C-alpha positions in Angstrom: -32.3 16.7 -78.7 -31.5 18.7 -75.5 -27.8 19.4 -75.0 -26.3 18.4 -71.7 -25.7 21.9 -70.5 -29.4 22.9 -70.6 -30.3 20.0 -68.3 -27.4 20.7 -66.1 -28.3 24.4 -65.7 -31.9 23.4 -64.9 -30.8 21.0 -62.2 -28.3 23.4 -60.7 -31.0 26.1 -60.4 -33.7 23.7 -59.1 -31.2 22.6 -56.4 -30.7 26.1 -55.2 -27.3 26.9 -56.6 -26.8 30.6 -55.8 -23.4 31.4 -57.4 -21.1 30.0 -60.1 -17.3 30.6 -59.6 -15.4 29.8 -62.8 -12.3 30.2 -64.8 -13.5 31.0 -68.4 -13.6 27.9 -70.6 -15.1 27.6 -74.1 -16.3 24.1 -73.5 -18.3 25.1 -70.6 -19.6 28.4 -72.1 -23.1 26.9 -72.8 -23.5 26.0 -69.2 -22.1 29.4 -68.1 -24.6 31.2 -70.4 -27.4 29.0 -69.1 -26.7 29.8 -65.5 -26.4 33.5 -66.2 -29.8 33.4 -68.1 -31.3 31.8 -65.0 -30.1 34.6 -62.8 -27.3 32.7 -61.0 -24.7 35.1 -59.8 -21.6 34.6 -61.9 -18.1 35.1 -60.4 -15.2 34.9 -62.9 -11.9 34.4 -61.2 -8.4 34.1 -62.7 -7.3 30.9 -61.0 -8.9 27.7 -60.0 -7.8 27.7 -56.4 -9.5 31.1 -56.0 -12.7 29.4 -57.3 -12.5 26.6 -54.7 -11.7 29.1 -51.9 -14.5 31.4 -53.0 -16.9 28.5 -53.1 -15.8 27.4 -49.6 -16.6 30.9 -48.3 -20.0 30.8 -50.0 -20.8 27.4 -48.4 -19.7 28.6 -44.9 -22.0 31.6 -45.4 -24.9 29.4 -46.3 -24.8 29.7 -50.1 -24.9 26.9 -52.6 -22.0 27.4 -55.1 -20.8 25.5 -58.1 -17.3 25.7 -59.5 -16.7 25.4 -63.3 -13.2 24.9 -64.7 -11.0 23.0 -67.2 -9.0 20.1 -66.1 -5.8 22.0 -66.8 -6.4 23.9 -63.6 -6.5 20.9 -61.3 -2.9 21.4 -60.3 -3.7 25.0 -59.2 -6.5 24.0 -56.9 -5.0 21.0 -55.1 -3.8 23.0 -52.1 -7.2 24.8 -51.7 -8.8 21.3 -51.6 -6.2 19.7 -49.3 -5.8 22.6 -46.8 -9.4 23.8 -46.6 -12.3 22.1 -48.4 -11.4 18.5 -47.6 -10.3 18.6 -43.9 -13.2 20.9 -43.0 -15.7 18.8 -45.0 -16.8 21.7 -47.1 -18.4 19.9 -50.0 -17.9 21.8 -53.2 -19.5 20.6 -56.4 -17.3 21.1 -59.5 -18.1 20.7 -63.2 -14.8 20.2 -65.1 -14.2 20.0 -68.8 -11.6 17.5 -69.9 -8.7 18.3 -72.2 -5.7 16.3 -73.1 -7.6 13.1 -73.9 -9.6 11.8 -76.9 -8.7 13.8 -80.0 -6.6 16.4 -78.3 -4.2 18.2 -80.7 -2.6 20.6 -78.2 0.3 18.9 -76.5 0.3 21.3 -73.6 -3.1 19.9 -72.5 -2.1 16.3 -72.5 -0.1 16.0 -69.2 -2.9 17.4 -67.0 -5.5 15.6 -69.1 -3.8 12.3 -68.1 -3.4 13.2 -64.5 -6.3 15.4 -63.4 -8.8 12.7 -62.3 -6.1 10.6 -60.6 -4.8 13.7 -58.7 -8.3 14.6 -57.5 -9.1 11.0 -56.5 -5.8 10.6 -54.7 -6.7 13.5 -52.3 -10.2 12.1 -51.8 -12.3 14.0 -54.4 -14.9 11.8 -56.2 -14.9 12.2 -60.0 -17.9 11.1 -62.1 -17.5 11.0 -65.9 -20.4 12.4 -68.0 -20.3 11.0 -71.5 -23.9 11.1 -72.6 -26.3 14.0 -72.9 -29.2 12.1 -71.4 -27.3 11.5 -68.1 -26.5 15.2 -67.4 -29.4 15.9 -65.1 -29.0 12.7 -63.1 -25.2 13.1 -62.7 -25.4 16.8 -61.8 -28.0 15.8 -59.1 -25.6 13.1 -57.8 -22.7 15.5 -57.6 -24.8 18.1 -55.8 -26.1 15.5 -53.3 -22.5 14.4 -52.6 -21.4 18.0 -52.0 -24.4 19.6 -50.3 -25.8 16.4 -48.6 -22.8 14.3 -47.7 -20.4 17.2 -47.5 -18.0 15.4 -49.9 -16.1 17.2 -52.7 -17.3 15.9 -56.0 -16.4 16.6 -59.6 -18.5 16.0 -62.7 -16.0 15.4 -65.5 -17.5 16.6 -68.8 -15.8 14.3 -71.3 -15.0 15.3 -74.9 -17.8 13.2 -76.3 -20.3 15.9 -75.3 -18.9 18.5 -77.6 -16.3 21.2 -77.6 -14.1 19.6 -80.2 -10.4 19.7 -80.8 -10.4 23.2 -82.1 -11.7 24.6 -78.8 -9.5 26.5 -76.5 
């Protein structure tokens, strides 16, 4: 069986993604490795709002970025979305791993896990949940179409069912 991140990496590269801006996250490491192996430029940044801002700059310059982050960073990036990406219709595709939900054992992850999707949707960012390996390619294409085609900000929410169990950081 193909794991979701292999299909996701293939679709991102086929769609012309040129750079991945990310805050390191163990649950997304397979996708990060897959993109790096496919010669996508990797830009590790310390904060999520820097990833959104960097991706906006890439889009304005004609690039095709993707942002990868954990849901705990949503609070950090709301201003970058609200002050820049959304009002100027700079569609940024994001792939976000969920924490603080199903099976979470770390209490510090729970508040943002509960709130992340609602916060994003409140400011107009579409969130699409990925729960099955076989939907990864289709859902990544959909998020890319929203971002690059319709210039809408869209997040693919990688749910815990896809791996990266409770012991992950």
